[in-house]
C-alpha positions, 0 to 999 in steps of 0.5 A, a space after each residue: 500500500 502506498 501514500 501520495 505525498 504532495 509538497 512545496 506549497 498550498 495544494 488547490 482544492 480542485 487538485 486535491 479533488 482530482 488526486 482523490 478521484 485519480 488515486 482512490 485515496 482514502 484520507 487527506 492529511 495536511 502536514 504543515 508546512 506545505 505538505 499533504 499526504 494522501 493515504 492508501 493511494 494507487 498510481 493509476 493511468 488517470 494520475 498522469 494528467 494530475 501529475 502534470 498539473 502538480 508540476 505546473 503548480 511547482 509542487 513535488 509529488 511522490 508515491 511512497 510506502 505507507 507507514 514506513 519511517 526514516 528509522 526503517 532504513 539503515 543507510 543513505 548515500 549521496 552523489 556530490 556534484 549538483 546533488 549534495 552540493 549546488 555546483 559541479 566542482 570540475 566546471 568551477 575548476 575549469 573556470 580558472 583555466 578559462 574553459 568553463 563553457 567547454 567543460 560544462 558542455 561535456 559535464 552536461 552530456 555525461 550527466 544526460 548519459 550521452 557520453 561514456 562517463 570515463 571518457 568524459 572525465 578524461 576529457 574534462 580533467 585533461 583541460 585542467 593540466 598545468 592549473 595551479 593546485 591552489 585553485 582547489 582551495 578557492 573552489 571549496 572556500 568561494 564556490 562550493 555550497 551545500 544544496 538547500 536542506 542537505 545539512 538538515 537531512 543528514 542530521 535527521 538521518 544520523 539521529 534516526 540511526 542511518 549510516 551516511 555515505 558520499 559516492 562521487 565521480 568528483 574529487 577527493 579534495 572536496 569529498 574528504 572535506 565534506 565528509 569531515 564537515 558533515 560527519 559522514 561515515 564514508 566517502 569515495 571519489 577520484 583523486 586528482 594527480 598533482 605534481 610540482 604544485 600543479 594539476 597534471 590533467 590525470 587522476 590517480 588509480 581506478 576511476 570512480 564511475 557509475 559501476 564503481 559507485 554501485 559496487 561501493 554501495 553494495 559493499 556498504 550495504 553488505 558491511 552494515 548487514 542491510 537489505 536493499 530495501 533499507 537503503 536510500 540513494 540520492 542522485 541527479 545524473 545518468 552516472 547515478 542510476 546504477 548506484 540508485 538501482 542498489 537501493 530500495 528508495 532511489 531519489 532523483 534530485 533536481 535531476 536530468 529527465 532520464 534519471 527522473 524517469 527511472 528513480 522511485 521518486 523525484 524532487 524537482 522543486 524542493 530542497 533535500 530535506 523534502 525527502 524527510 516528508 516521505 516518511 510516516 
């Protein structure tokens, strides 16, 4: 049995009536602020035009298991760039090399799934060759911002007993600092090679790509003795789909269309703390 959660603003009466008619929901439970939960809702073809109306109103919606609390999960895993944080770190590094537009275009294509991730990473990192490594600190201090609600979600997850992981195709300089700042249990990403104080345009060791992220999540799940249904994975791009497939609750956050279509639920308008409203 599922509930339908609608959030992000006031839900017009005509839409409440349309939702009940389309889903057969048995009860409507307003939950301030700006959340309405429709109990015992069925996702039927009749809901499709209602979903379009909700999105036109700037409202997020999700069919979620009824009666399931956050404490029923044991692990939450995040992508980093454009998910846990608002930027793509490699694009900002490229800005210091005067190549942001070029690298951003490759990043966008990779996140859509149009380019193989390892190939896209090689091309983008290559642009950084010769860049002073001190720009890493500048990107972290001046440009890196947590996504809205990220800290609140992580604190709530930890309070509910969940382990926390950051699985990123980005770079260790940023993931390690975020792991420490946020008190995350685990982080993995790619390591940029630095020689003589400058980036070489290469990464060290095995590339953390979509398959590696999925493998890390499966390993953590096994390490903590969890079932797939006890795992939440949050991402935005095509390279997150395999990781999300290793979870019981996959969340597409402000994601590319292909990622939204394959995720269990999507947040298109709200912050990461909107995820907390999925739970009873």
